[in-house]
C-alpha positions as CSV (number, residue, x, y, z in Angstrom):
1,M,33.6,49.4,11.9
2,L,31.8,51.3,14.6
3,E,31.0,54.0,12.1
4,T,28.4,51.7,10.5
5,L,26.5,51.4,13.8
6,I,26.9,55.0,14.9
7,T,26.4,57.1,11.8
8,S,26.9,60.4,13.5
9,K,30.6,61.2,13.3
10,T,30.2,63.8,16.0
11,R,28.5,61.3,18.4
12,L,31.3,58.8,17.7
13,R,34.0,61.3,18.4
14,L,32.2,62.3,21.7
15,L,32.0,58.6,22.7
16,I,35.7,58.2,22.0
17,K,36.4,61.5,24.0
18,F,34.5,60.4,27.1
19,F,35.0,56.6,27.1
20,V,38.6,56.1,26.1
21,V,39.4,57.5,29.5
22,A,36.5,57.9,31.9
23,T,38.1,61.0,33.6
24,N,38.0,63.0,30.4
25,K,35.6,65.9,30.6
26,G,34.5,68.7,28.3
27,Y,32.6,71.9,27.9
28,L,30.4,72.8,24.9
29,N,32.6,75.5,23.5
30,G,35.8,73.6,24.1
31,L,34.5,70.5,22.4
32,A,33.2,72.5,19.4
33,Q,36.6,74.1,19.0
34,E,38.4,70.8,19.5
35,F,36.2,69.0,16.9
36,G,36.1,72.0,14.6
37,E,32.3,71.8,14.5
38,S,29.4,74.2,15.4
39,T,28.3,74.5,19.0
40,N,24.8,73.5,17.8
41,A,26.0,70.2,16.4
42,I,27.9,69.4,19.6
43,R,25.1,70.5,21.8
44,K,22.6,68.3,20.0
45,E,24.8,65.2,20.4
46,L,25.7,66.0,24.0
47,N,22.0,66.3,24.9
48,H,21.3,62.9,23.2
49,L,24.0,61.2,25.2
50,A,23.1,63.0,28.4
51,V,19.3,62.1,28.0
52,A,20.3,58.5,27.4
53,G,22.3,58.6,30.6
54,Y,25.7,57.9,29.0
55,L,27.0,61.4,30.1
56,T,26.5,63.4,33.2
57,K,26.3,67.2,33.3
58,N,27.8,69.2,36.1
59,K,27.5,73.0,36.5
60,E,30.9,74.5,37.2
61,N,31.6,78.3,37.1
62,N,28.4,79.0,35.1
63,K,29.4,76.4,32.5
64,I,28.1,72.9,32.0
65,Q,30.8,70.2,32.2
66,Y,30.2,66.8,30.6
67,L,31.7,63.5,31.6
68,A,31.1,59.8,31.2
69,N,28.5,58.4,33.6
70,K,30.4,55.7,35.4
71,G,27.2,54.6,37.1
72,H,25.4,53.8,33.8
73,P,24.8,50.0,33.4
74,L,26.5,50.1,29.9
75,F,29.5,52.1,31.0
76,S,32.0,49.2,31.1
77,S,30.6,47.9,27.8
78,L,30.9,51.3,26.1
79,K,34.4,51.7,27.3
80,K,35.3,48.2,26.0
81,I,33.6,48.9,22.6
82,V,35.6,52.2,22.3
83,H,38.8,50.4,23.1
84,Q,38.0,47.7,20.6
85,H,37.1,50.3,18.0
86,L,40.5,52.0,18.4
87,G,42.2,48.6,18.3
88,L,43.7,49.0,21.8
89,E,42.8,45.5,22.9
90,L,44.1,44.0,19.7
91,I,47.4,45.9,20.1
92,A,47.8,44.7,23.7
93,E,46.9,41.1,22.9
94,K,49.4,40.9,20.0
95,V,52.2,42.6,21.9
96,I,51.8,40.4,25.0
97,E,51.7,37.3,22.8
98,R,55.0,37.8,21.0
99,M,57.0,40.7,22.4
100,G,59.0,39.1,25.2
101,E,58.9,40.0,28.9
102,V,56.3,42.8,28.7
103,Q,55.8,44.5,32.1
104,T,53.3,47.3,31.0
105,I,51.6,48.5,27.9
106,S,50.5,52.2,28.2
107,L,48.4,54.4,26.0
108,V,49.9,57.9,25.8
109,G,49.4,61.0,23.6
110,D,46.2,62.4,22.1
111,Y,43.9,59.5,22.9
112,V,44.5,59.8,26.6
113,K,43.0,63.2,26.3
114,G,40.1,61.8,24.2
115,I,41.3,63.4,21.0
116,D,40.8,61.1,18.0
117,S,43.9,62.3,16.1
118,G,44.3,59.1,14.0
119,T,47.6,58.2,15.7
120,I,47.6,55.9,18.6
121,E,50.7,56.2,20.8
122,I,51.7,53.2,22.8
123,V,54.6,52.7,25.2
124,I,55.8,49.2,26.0
125,S,58.0,48.6,29.0
126,G,59.8,45.4,29.9
127,H,62.9,43.3,29.4
128,Q,64.4,41.5,26.4
129,L,61.7,42.8,24.1
130,N,61.6,41.8,20.5
131,H,62.1,45.2,18.7
132,N,62.1,43.7,15.2
133,Y,58.6,42.3,15.8
134,L,57.2,45.8,16.5
135,L,57.7,47.1,12.9
136,G,55.7,44.3,11.3
137,L,53.1,44.4,14.1
138,S,52.5,48.1,13.7
139,K,51.9,47.9,10.0
140,K,49.6,44.9,10.3
141,I,47.5,46.4,13.0
142,E,47.4,49.8,11.2
143,T,45.6,48.2,8.3
144,Q,43.1,46.4,10.5
145,I,42.1,49.4,12.6
146,E,42.7,52.2,10.0
147,R,44.7,54.3,12.3
148,R,48.5,55.1,12.5
149,I,50.3,53.4,15.4
150,K,53.4,54.8,17.1
151,I,55.0,52.4,19.5
152,G,57.8,53.3,21.8
153,V,59.8,50.9,24.0
154,E,61.2,51.9,27.4
155,F,62.7,50.1,30.3
156,E,60.3,51.8,32.8
157,P,56.6,52.6,32.2
158,P,55.7,56.2,31.4
159,K,54.7,58.5,34.3
160,E,51.6,59.6,32.5
161,G,49.2,57.6,30.4
162,I,46.6,54.8,30.7
163,I,47.8,51.3,31.5
164,L,46.3,48.9,29.1
165,Y,48.2,45.9,30.5
166,L,50.1,45.4,33.7
167,K,51.9,42.1,34.3
168,E,50.8,40.4,37.4
169,S,53.7,39.6,39.8
170,G,52.9,35.9,39.5
171,E,52.9,35.7,35.7
């Protein structure tokens, strides 16, 4: 889906890394190792994104650290596009619609670290949740977003992760 608009796989992976969670950061060598690509390929894409203002560079201990530029006018839009590309909004929408008394939906695992592993891990917390619905939902969404989904159900929200949905107290 987004691959047709952004033809550079490296650039797409970098956008996912930095915009799935705005606090993710990375260094040239670490990103090259994480992505299994040459430092030149990573450097080229990091420079394009930094020149466009999507990423900021900070010098830290003689290394350049990259992170999402939260002040960029398109920051929120890019974050939303990345979440849509990964199917996070679709997952949250479908779960809230039919799961029962959902309190929170949290993203955990590799994607929290900005690693596009192909498996999206979600933890749903709440009461009287429809566990049978999860199996069918997972398979259906997996075909739509072309990624594997691993959904866990817990009574309490996880201590670590990104909250994709939090039930308002008046809902």
